[in-house]
C-alpha positions, 0 to 999 in steps of 0.5 A, a space after each residue: 236165322 236162329 234155331 230155337 228149342 221149343 222144349 219149354 213150350 212143349 212141356 207147358 202144353 203137356 203140363 209136364 215139369 222139367 224135373 219129371 222129364 229129367 227123371 224120366 230121361 235119367 238126366 240132371 234137372 239142370 240139363 233140362 232147365 238149360 235146354 228150356 232157356 233162351 240161351 242154349 248155344 250147344 246141345 248134343 244131337 243124342 240128347 235131342 233124340 232122347 227128348 224126342 223119344 221121351 216125349 214121342 215127338 219129332 225133331 222138327 216139332 222140337 226145333 224151329 228156326 226163327 228170324 233174327 231180331 
């Protein structure tokens, strides 16, 4: 089982750019870009909490488990 961060999909659903979220959260755009990629290997829990707060979502909406290929 793998864990996937759905940030890219959520931003697309809301027609929100990565740059806008980064500005709203006062984070570097490269941080948001990395979290939108498929190669995320680590992330701070506090960053996930901040994303959830900024987007008004729950952590289970942001993170899902996927089957290994």
